[in-house]
LODRENNU-330957 format. One line per field, with one value per residue: residue number from 1; x, y, z of N, C-alpha, C, O in turn. Coordinates in pm, whole numbers, plus 32768, in hexadecimal, padded with zeros to 4 digits. Each point is the difference from the previous one (the first is absolute). Layout:
resi NUM/...
n_x X/...
n_y Y/...
n_z Z/...
ca_x X/...
ca_y Y/...
ca_z Z/...
c_x X/...
c_y Y/...
c_z Z/...
o_x X/...
o_y Y/...
o_z Z/...
//
This chain:
resi 1/2/3/4/5/6/7/8/9/10/11/12/13/14/15/16/17/18/19/20/21/22/23/24/25/26/27/28/29/30/31/32/33/34/35/36/37/38/39/40/41/42/43/44/45/46/47/48/49/50/51/52/53/54/55/56/57/58/59/60/61/62/63/64/65/66/67/68/69/70/71/72/73/74/75/76/77/78/79/80/81/82/83/84/85/86/87/88/89/90/91/92/93/94/95/96/97/98/99/100/101/102/103/104/105/106/107/108/109/110/111/112/113/114/115/116/117/118/119/120/121/122/123/124/125/126/127/128/129/130/131/132/133/134/135/136/137/138/139/140/141
n_x A673/80C0/8078/7F4B/800A/80C5/7FF4/7F50/808D/7FDA/7FFA/7F32/7F5D/800C/7FB9/7F26/7FAC/8015/7F80/7F35/7FF9/800F/7F53/7F55/8031/7FF8/7F33/7FA3/8054/7F56/7F51/7F95/7F8D/7F22/806E/7F73/8057/8015/7F48/7FCB/8074/7FBC/7F51/8030/8055/7F69/7FB4/80AE/7F8D/8049/7F66/80CF/80A1/804A/80A9/80D4/8068/8062/80C6/800B/7F50/8040/8053/7F6D/7F8A/8076/7FB3/7FC3/80DE/8013/7FDB/8078/7FA9/7F5B/8020/8023/7F43/7FA5/8055/7FB7/7F43/8070/7FAD/80AA/7FD5/80C7/7F84/80A9/7FBE/8094/7F21/8094/7F36/8016/809D/80C9/807F/8071/80BE/80B9/806B/8087/80CB/80AC/806A/8087/80CE/80A2/805C/8097/80D3/8083/805C/80B8/80D0/803A/802C/7FAE/80D8/7F56/7FF4/7F2F/7FAE/8039/7F9D/7F3C/7FFB/8028/7F4F/7F7A/803A/7FD3/7F2D/7FCF/803B/7F76/7F48/803B/7FC2/7F67/7F9F
n_y B660/7FA0/8007/7F80/805F/7FC0/80C4/7FD7/7FFA/7F2B/7FFF/8029/7F63/7F78/8047/7FF8/7F36/7FB9/805A/7FA3/7F41/800F/8048/7F7C/7F75/804B/8012/7F47/7FEE/808B/7FC9/7F79/80B8/7FED/7F85/804D/8089/80DA/8080/804F/80B5/80CE/8056/8067/80CE/80A5/8033/808E/80BA/7F53/8037/804B/7F67/7FBC/807A/7FE9/7F51/8018/8063/7F25/7FA0/7FB6/7F2F/7F59/7FAB/7F69/7F53/7F4D/802A/80BF/7F45/7FCB/8070/7F84/7F5B/8043/8023/7F49/7FC5/8073/7F9B/7F81/803F/804F/7F22/8059/7F48/8074/7F29/7FA7/7FDA/8075/7FAB/80DE/7FFF/804E/7F5B/7F7C/8052/7FF1/7F3A/7FCF/8061/7FA9/7F57/804C/803F/7F67/7FB7/808A/7FF5/7F5B/8021/8083/7FBB/7FA3/80D4/7F8E/7FE6/7F9A/7F94/7FEA/80B1/8013/7F80/8050/80A4/7FC7/7FB6/809F/8070/7F96/801A/80BB/8017/7FA1/8071/808B/7F73/8067/7F3A
n_z 19A1/8041/7F44/7FF6/7F36/7FAF/806B/8085/7F4F/7FC9/7F21/7FB0/7FFD/7F4E/7F38/7FCD/7FCC/7F2C/7F61/7FDD/7F8A/7F21/7F85/7FC5/7F57/7F2E/7FA6/7FA6/7F30/7FD2/8082/7F71/7FC7/8029/7F65/7F66/7F64/8037/7FE7/7F35/7FC3/803B/7F91/7F3F/8013/800D/7F33/800D/7FD8/7F85/7F66/7FD3/7FFD/80C8/8052/7FB9/805D/80CA/7FE0/7FCF/8065/80CB/8001/7FE4/80AD/8076/7F86/807E/7FFD/8077/807A/7F48/7F54/7FAB/7F6B/7F2D/7F8D/7FA2/7F39/7F4C/7FBD/7F6C/7F39/7F84/7FFA/7FCA/7FD2/7FA1/7FFB/8091/7FF7/807D/8035/7FF5/80A1/7FBC/7FA9/808E/8058/7F80/8000/80AD/8000/7F8B/8067/80A1/7FBC/7FE8/80BE/805D/7FB4/804F/80C9/7FFB/7FD5/80C3/8037/80B0/803A/7F95/80C4/8051/806F/80D8/809B/8048/8099/80D6/8075/8052/80B9/80C1/8047/806D/80D9/8094/803F/80A6/80A3/8081/7FEB
ca_x 807C/7FF3/8025/7FC0/7FC4/804A/808A/8051/800B/8057/8086/7FF9/7FFF/807F/8066/7FDD/8024/8092/802F/7FCF/804B/8087/7FFC/7FCD/8060/806D/7FD2/7FF9/8086/8059/804E/806B/804E/7FEC/7F93/7FBE/805B/805B/7FB3/7FEF/8081/8017/7FA6/802F/8072/7FCB/7FBE/8060/803C/8086/8065/7FCE/7FC2/7F7B/7FAD/7FDF/7F9F/7F81/7FC3/801C/7FA7/801F/8079/7FD2/7FB9/8061/8062/8088/8021/8012/7FEE/8080/801A/7FB4/804B/8078/7FD3/7FE8/8084/8033/7FB6/801C/7F8A/8020/8089/8008/8072/7FEE/7F7C/7FA0/7FDB/7FBC/7FDE/8041/7FA0/7FC9/7FA6/7F84/7FBA/7FC8/7F8E/7F92/7FC8/7FBF/7F8C/7F8D/7FCB/7FC2/7F84/7F9D/7FDC/7FAD/7F7D/7FB7/7FE4/7FAA/7F88/7F83/8013/800B/806E/7FD3/8006/808D/8030/7FC1/8041/8083/7FEE/7FD8/8077/805B/7FC8/8018/808F/8011/7FC9/805C/8082/8064/8001
ca_y 8043/802E/808B/8058/807F/804D/8023/7FDC/7F6E/7FCC/8039/8086/7FF4/7FC8/8069/8064/7FC7/7FFA/8087/8027/7FB7/8038/8082/7FF5/7FB7/8060/805F/7FBB/7FDA/8075/8010/7F9C/801C/7F8F/8002/7F7E/7F98/7FE1/7FAF/7F7A/7FBB/7FE8/7F95/7F84/7FD1/7FD2/7F7D/7F9B/800F/800E/8035/8065/7FB6/7FD4/8079/802A/7FA0/8012/8080/8017/8062/8087/802B/8032/807E/8063/8010/7FE9/7F72/7FB8/8049/7FFD/8083/8005/7FAD/804B/806A/7FC0/7FE3/8080/8020/7F99/7FAA/7F7C/7FDB/7FBA/7FA6/7FBD/8024/7FFD/807E/7FE1/8072/800D/8023/8084/7FE9/7FC5/806C/8059/7FBA/8003/8088/8017/7FA7/8039/806C/7FC2/7FC0/806A/802C/7F96/8005/8071/7FEE/7F8B/8007/7FE0/7F88/7F8A/7FA5/7FB2/8057/8014/7F83/7FF2/8060/7FC8/7F8A/8030/803A/7F91/7FB8/8053/7FF1/7F7A/8002/804C/7FBC/8056/7FEC
ca_z 8026/808B/8017/7F9F/8025/8063/7FDD/8074/8004/806A/7FF6/803B/8092/802C/7FFA/8066/8082/8008/801B/8084/8067/8007/8043/8089/8051/8017/8066/8080/802C/7FF7/807B/7FFE/7F87/7FA5/7F9F/7FF1/7FD3/806E/805E/7FC9/800A/808E/802A/7FC2/804F/8081/7FF3/7FD8/7F7B/8032/7FA6/7FA3/7F90/802C/800B/7F77/7FCA/8045/7FDB/7F72/7FC0/802F/7FB8/7F7F/8017/802F/7F93/8031/7FF0/807E/807E/8048/8040/807E/805E/8023/805B/8082/803A/8031/807B/8064/800B/7FC7/7FE0/7F80/7FFC/7F7F/7FCC/806F/8040/807E/8054/8081/8069/7FDB/7F8F/8037/8046/7F98/7FC6/8061/7FFF/7F7F/7FF3/8048/7FAC/7F8A/802C/8015/7F79/7FC5/8042/7FC5/7F71/7FEC/8054/7FBC/7FAE/8055/7FDD/7F8C/7F8A/7FE1/7FC6/7F7D/7FA5/7FE0/7FAB/7F7C/7FC0/7FE0/7F8D/7F8A/7FE2/7FC9/7F79/7FAC/8000/803E/8091
c_x 7FED/8014/7FC3/7FD4/8044/808A/805F/7FFF/8069/808D/8008/800C/8084/806E/7FE6/8025/8097/8038/7FD8/804B/808E/8000/7FD8/8060/8079/7FDC/8000/8089/8064/8058/8074/805D/7FFE/7F90/7FC7/8064/8064/7FB9/7FF5/8082/801E/7FAA/802A/8076/7FD1/7FC2/8059/8031/8090/806C/7FC1/7FBB/7F73/7FA1/7FD4/7F9B/7F76/7FB6/8018/7F9E/801C/8080/7FDA/7FBE/8061/806E/8090/801D/8002/7FE0/807D/8018/7FB3/8049/807F/7FDE/7FE3/8084/803E/7FBC/801E/7F8D/8019/8096/7FFA/8080/7FF2/7F7C/7F97/7FEC/7FAF/7FE3/8052/7F93/7FBF/7F9E/7F7C/7FAE/7FC1/7F86/7F88/7FBC/7FB0/7F83/7F87/7FC1/7FB8/7F7D/7F92/7FCF/7FA3/7F74/7FAB/7FD8/7FA2/7F80/7F83/8008/8010/8076/7FD9/8006/8091/803A/7FC6/8042/808A/7FF5/7FDB/8079/8064/7FCF/8016/8094/801D/7FCE/805B/8089/806E/800C/8087
c_y 8040/8095/8060/8083/8047/8021/7FD9/7F69/7FD7/8039/808B/7FF6/7FC8/806A/806B/7FCE/7FF9/808A/802C/7FBA/8035/8082/7FF2/7FB5/8058/8066/7FBE/7FE5/8074/800D/7F9D/8011/7F8A/8020/7F74/7F93/7FDA/7FA9/7F70/7FB0/7FE0/7F8C/7F79/7FC7/7FC9/7F74/7F96/8003/802A/8031/806A/7FBB/7FD4/8076/802C/7FA2/8015/807D/8025/8062/8090/8034/803B/8088/8070/801C/7FFA/7F6A/7FB1/805B/7FFA/8085/800F/7FAF/804A/8074/7FC9/7FDE/8080/8029/7F9E/7F9E/7F74/7FEC/7FB3/7FAE/7FAA/802C/8007/808B/7FDD/8080/7FFB/801A/8087/7FF3/7FC4/806C/8061/7FC0/8008/8089/8018/7FAB/8037/8072/7FC8/7FBD/8067/8034/7F99/8000/806F/7FE3/7F8B/8005/7FE7/7F85/7F89/7FAB/7FAC/8052/8015/7F84/7FEA/805D/7FCD/7F89/8029/8039/7F93/7FB3/804F/7FF6/7F79/7FFB/804A/7FBF/8052/7FEC/7FE5
c_z 8089/8012/7F9A/8041/8074/7FCA/8070/8010/8066/7FFB/803C/8098/8034/8001/806A/808B/8012/8024/808D/8070/800C/8050/8093/805A/801D/806A/808A/803B/8002/807C/8009/7F88/7F9F/7F9F/7FF5/7FD9/806C/8068/7FCD/800C/8092/8031/7FC4/804E/8086/7FF5/7FC1/7F71/801A/7FA2/7FA5/7F8A/8025/800F/7F76/7FC1/803F/7FD1/7F6E/7FBE/802A/7FC0/7F79/8012/8029/7F9A/8031/7FF8/8082/8077/8057/8048/8082/806B/802C/805F/808B/8044/8039/8083/8071/8013/7FC9/7FFE/7F7D/8003/7F84/7FC5/806E/803C/807C/804D/8081/8069/7FE1/7F8B/802D/8047/7F9C/7FC0/805D/8002/7F7F/7FF2/804B/7FAF/7F86/8026/8018/7F78/7FBE/803F/7FC5/7F6F/7FE5/8053/7FAD/7FA7/805D/7FD4/7F86/7F80/7FD4/7FBD/7F74/7F9B/7FD8/7FA3/7F71/7FB6/7FDB/7F87/7F7E/7FD8/7FC2/7F70/7F9E/7FF6/8040/8097/803A
o_x 7F9E/7FCF/803F/7FEA/7FBD/803C/807A/7FBF/803C/803C/8064/8051/8030/804E/805C/8037/8033/8053/804F/8021/8032/8052/8041/8010/8034/8052/802B/8010/8078/8077/8061/805B/8066/7FA0/802C/7FFE/801E/803A/8014/7FFC/802C/8031/7FFA/8007/8036/800C/7FD2/804C/8018/8076/7F86/7F97/7FA3/7F8A/7F8A/7FA5/7F9B/7F85/8004/802C/7FED/800D/8037/801C/7FEF/8050/8055/7FA3/7FF8/8005/7FFA/8034/802F/800E/8022/804C/801F/800D/803B/803E/7FD8/7FF9/7FBA/804F/7FA0/806D/7FAB/7FEA/7F8F/805F/7F9A/8053/8016/7F8A/7F88/7F9C/7F96/7F86/7F90/7F9D/7F90/7F85/7F90/7F9B/7F8F/7F86/7F96/7F9F/7F8C/7F89/7F9E/7F9D/7F87/7F8D/7FBF/7FB7/7FF5/7F9D/8057/8035/8054/8029/801F/8046/8046/801D/8025/8050/8031/8015/803E/8050/8020/801F/804D/8043/8009/8054/8075/8034/800D
o_y 8046/803A/8063/8007/803B/7FB1/8004/7FC8/8054/8018/8024/8045/802A/8008/802E/804B/801F/800C/803D/803E/800E/8012/803A/8023/8000/8021/803D/7FFE/7FEC/8020/8018/7FB0/7FDA/8046/7FA4/7F93/7F8A/7FA1/7FA1/7F89/7F91/7FA9/7F9A/7F87/7F9C/7FB0/7F93/7FA7/8063/7FFA/8006/802D/800F/7FF6/801D/802E/7FFD/8003/8076/8056/805C/8078/8066/805F/8073/805C/8050/7FB0/7F85/807A/8017/7FFF/8041/802E/7FFD/801D/8041/800F/7FFD/8040/8014/7FBB/7FA2/805E/7FB8/8035/7FA7/8078/802D/8048/7FBB/805B/7F95/800B/8011/8048/8026/8004/802F/8043/801A/8009/8032/802E/7FF1/8010/8033/8008/7FE8/801A/8025/7FF0/7FEF/8015/7FFD/7F9D/802C/7FDB/8001/8011/7FE9/7FCD/8000/800B/7FD2/7FD8/8007/7FF3/7FC5/7FE2/8007/7FD4/7FC6/7FF1/7FF6/7FC9/7FDB/8029/7FF0/8057/7FEE
o_z 8018/8061/7FDC/8078/8055/7FB8/7FEE/8058/8042/8069/803E/803E/806A/805F/8043/8050/806C/805A/8048/8065/8070/805A/8057/8075/8070/8055/8062/807A/8016/7FF5/8047/7FEB/7FC7/8021/8045/803A/8012/8035/804C/8022/801F/8049/8043/8016/8030/805D/7FE0/7FD9/8045/8023/7FF2/7FD3/7FB0/7FE0/7FEA/7FBA/7FBA/7FFC/7FDD/7FB4/7FB1/7FE6/7FD7/7FB6/7FD9/8010/7FD9/7FFE/7FFD/7FF6/8079/8070/805D/8071/8077/805C/8064/807A/806C/8054/8073/8066/8025/8002/7FE6/8017/7FFB/7FEB/7FE8/801C/7FF7/8006/8038/7FDD/8013/7FFB/7FCF/7FF4/8015/7FE6/7FD4/8001/8004/7FC9/7FD1/8000/7FDA/7FB5/7FDD/7FEE/7FC0/7FB9/7FEB/7FDB/7F97/8008/7F8D/7FC0/8058/7F92/7FA9/7F98/7F89/7F9B/7FA6/7F8F/7F8A/7FA3/7FA0/7F8B/7F96/7FAD/7F99/7F8A/7FA1/7FA8/7F8B/7FB0/7FDD/8046/8079
//
């Protein structure tokens, strides 16, 4: 058994990291009035996720963790800020939205550099591969 003789098994670390990333990303993005989830939605729109349905599908595990049915309210908040336009089901970033993403991305990248310091690219890829394999084994990928 891989996890004998410890109370801090993988689930402990995953939950601790989830909580830590939420808090630290929110701290990093405070000046942009964004939290982690808003950042994730903004970034998804930047890379071409184009509807609330697609956003909800991409972040389905977070919907469960956040205990909400949809991230529509985040998109609506972005529309109120002038960062997106909504036409039917299509959600597109405006010039102001692209600029907001650029500002936020620089803050998130600095946060990532700090939180991942001392970890090589190979170690990072290995950690991701291990977590993906566990998800596959559990049938939750």
